[in-house]
C-alpha positions, -999 to 999 in steps of 0.1 A, spaced: 85 -716 -12 54 -704 -30 52 -699 -67 41 -663 -61 73 -657 -41 94 -672 -69 77 -651 -95 82 -620 -73 119 -627 -70 123 -632 -107 104 -600 -115 128 -581 -91 157 -596 -110 143 -583 -143 137 -548 -127 173 -547 -114 186 -556 -148 165 -528 -163 180 -504 -138 214 -515 -148 206 -509 -185 195 -473 -176 230 -465 -166 243 -472 -201 246 -442 -224 226 -442 -256 239 -410 -271 211 -389 -255 214 -371 -222 198 -391 -194 200 -384 -157 200 -421 -149 236 -423 -162 247 -409 -129 227 -434 -107 257 -456 -100 280 -427 -90 285 -423 -53 299 -391 -37 320 -392 -5 298 -367 13 309 -361 49 325 -396 50 294 -414 37 289 -427 1 259 -408 -11 242 -410 -45 243 -377 -66 206 -375 -69 204 -372 -30 228 -342 -32 216 -322 -62 189 -315 -88 197 -333 -120 182 -321 -152 186 -325 -190 181 -290 -205 187 -305 -240 195 -338 -257 232 -335 -252 236 -319 -217 231 -330 -182 230 -302 -155 237 -309 -118 228 -282 -93 238 -292 -57 216 -284 -28 248 -276 -8 274 -255 -26 302 -273 -8 292 -305 -24 299 -291 -59 336 -300 -59 329 -334 -44 303 -342 -71 327 -330 -98 355 -352 -84 332 -383 -82 321 -379 -118 357 -375 -129 368 -407 -111 338 -427 -124 336 -450 -154 310 -428 -171 336 -412 -193 322 -377 -191 341 -345 -183 323 -322 -158 323 -285 -164 320 -266 -132 309 -229 -134 308 -224 -96 271 -231 -91 262 -258 -116 280 -287 -131 273 -294 -168 281 -327 -185 282 -326 -223 272 -359 -239 294 -363 -270 280 -384 -299 289 -421 -296 315 -436 -319 307 -470 -334 334 -486 -312 319 -471 -281 284 -482 -291 298 -518 -294 313 -515 -260 280 -504 -246 262 -533 -263 287 -557 -247 281 -541 -213 243 -545 -218 249 -582 -226 269 -585 -194 241 -569 -173 216 -592 -190 237 -623 -182 238 -612 -146 200 -609 -146 197 -643 -161 220 -658 -134 199 -641 -107 168 -657 -122 185 -691 -124 195 -688 -88 159 -682 -78 149 -713 -98 176 -734 -81 164 -723 -46 128 -730 -55 136 -764 -70 157 -773 -39 128 -763 -17 104 -784 -36 128 -814 -35 131 -810 3 93 -810 7 91 -842 -15 119 -858 6 101 -850 38 69 -864 24 51 -831 25 42 -834 -12 40 -863 -36 64 -870 -65 38 -859 -90 32 -826 -71 69 -821 -69 73 -827 -107 44 -803 -114 59 -776 -92 93 -780 -107 77 -777 -142 59 -745 -131 91 -731 -118 109 -739 -150 81 -722 -170 84 -691 -148 122 -692 -154 118 -694 -192 92 -665 -191 115 -641 -171 146 -650 -191 126 -642 -222 117 -608 -206 153 -600 -200 160 -610 -237 133 -585 -248 147 -557 -226 182 -564 -239 171 -564 -275 153 -530 -270 184 -516 -252 208 -528 -279 185 -512 -306 185 -480 -286 223 -480 -282 230 -488 -319 205 -462 -332 223 -431 -343 
């Protein structure tokens, strides 16, 4: 396994963690809150953004205008059943989601959720590290590389791991600050 591949996998773990963070409410309307919600559209789970235009007309409203009017009730049902905690208002052509201001308890729940997502990202990075170190040890065992090269590669992998875990910590700190800010 090459160091560039290891770094690429770790970068993807950070990006996935960041996408997870985008699904957490911060008190402002954000279309990415709906990214995890799947609609059962003609028997296939389909993301809302594939079925409708999603916009934020103001800081406390998300509007969803389906491309197909028959999807309107399906989208409304999917949002109601999701863990987003928003009540859809359907006027027959557009669904509006009003984003209420967050209570301090709800903000703390979101901070915990962000911490959980960050931990999942760190675990993914550690799994990449484990796979890379195992690969290096196999190369050493089969005499493809020397013990010194093996140790150097393992040190480089560890440094990459530390770097990307620090990136996740930075993203987490920024998200926590965003969540707690009133």
